[in-house]
C-alpha positions in Angstrom: 15.4 68.1 41.4 12.0 67.4 43.0 11.9 64.1 41.3 15.1 63.1 43.1 13.7 64.2 46.4 10.6 62.1 45.8 12.6 59.1 44.9 14.7 59.3 48.1 11.7 59.7 50.3 9.6 56.9 48.7 11.9 53.9 49.5 12.1 55.0 53.2 8.3 54.6 53.5 8.2 51.2 51.9 8.4 48.3 54.3 8.8 44.6 53.4 6.0 42.3 54.5 8.2 41.1 57.3 9.0 44.6 58.4 5.3 45.6 58.4 4.6 42.5 60.5 7.4 43.4 62.8 6.0 46.9 63.3 2.5 45.6 64.0 3.9 43.0 66.5 6.2 45.5 68.2 3.1 47.7 68.9 1.5 44.7 70.8 4.0 44.7 73.7 7.0 47.0 72.7 9.2 43.9 72.9 11.5 43.9 69.9 12.8 40.3 70.3 9.3 38.8 70.6 8.0 41.0 67.8 10.8 39.7 65.5 10.0 36.1 66.4 6.3 36.7 65.8 7.1 38.4 62.5 8.8 35.2 61.3 12.5 35.9 62.0 14.6 33.2 63.5 14.4 33.0 67.3 18.2 32.5 67.4 18.8 35.9 65.7 15.6 37.7 66.9 17.3 40.1 69.4 19.9 41.2 66.8 17.2 41.6 64.1 15.0 43.6 66.5 17.9 45.9 67.3 18.7 46.4 63.6 15.0 46.9 62.7 14.4 49.5 65.4 17.3 51.5 64.1 16.1 51.6 60.5 14.6 55.0 59.7 11.7 53.6 57.7 10.7 51.3 60.6 11.1 54.2 63.1 8.9 56.3 60.9 6.3 53.6 60.8 6.4 53.3 64.6 6.2 57.0 65.0 3.1 57.2 62.8 1.5 54.3 64.6 2.1 55.7 68.1 3.0 59.4 67.9 2.2 60.3 71.5 3.9 57.3 73.0 7.0 57.5 70.8 8.8 60.0 73.1 8.1 58.2 76.4 8.9 54.8 74.9 12.2 55.8 73.3 15.2 53.9 74.5 17.1 55.7 77.2 14.1 57.8 78.1 14.0 58.4 81.9 10.3 59.0 81.9 9.5 55.4 81.0 11.7 53.6 83.4 10.8 53.1 87.1 13.0 54.6 89.8 15.5 52.4 91.5 14.4 51.0 94.8 15.5 52.8 97.9 18.2 51.1 100.0 15.7 50.3 102.7 13.2 48.7 100.4 15.9 46.5 98.8 16.9 44.9 102.1 15.5 41.5 103.0 
């Protein structure tokens, strides 16, 4: 049974060369679309590829390992990483 567990965990940690490059490039500016383009994916499909890659458990694990303290604050939907909306008085021209 432990052999089965090892086999199921092992593939999750393996990244393709493109996926490894995507992870490295994503860490540069946390921009998935640009990371996908720089990793060699088509510019036309980069946004979709970035979204798909960022949802892959093995890529998420690689990103968590690369930036463990920033992973929580940079998570999509995290209110701690987004600026507050401007007040109505500051938005007027």
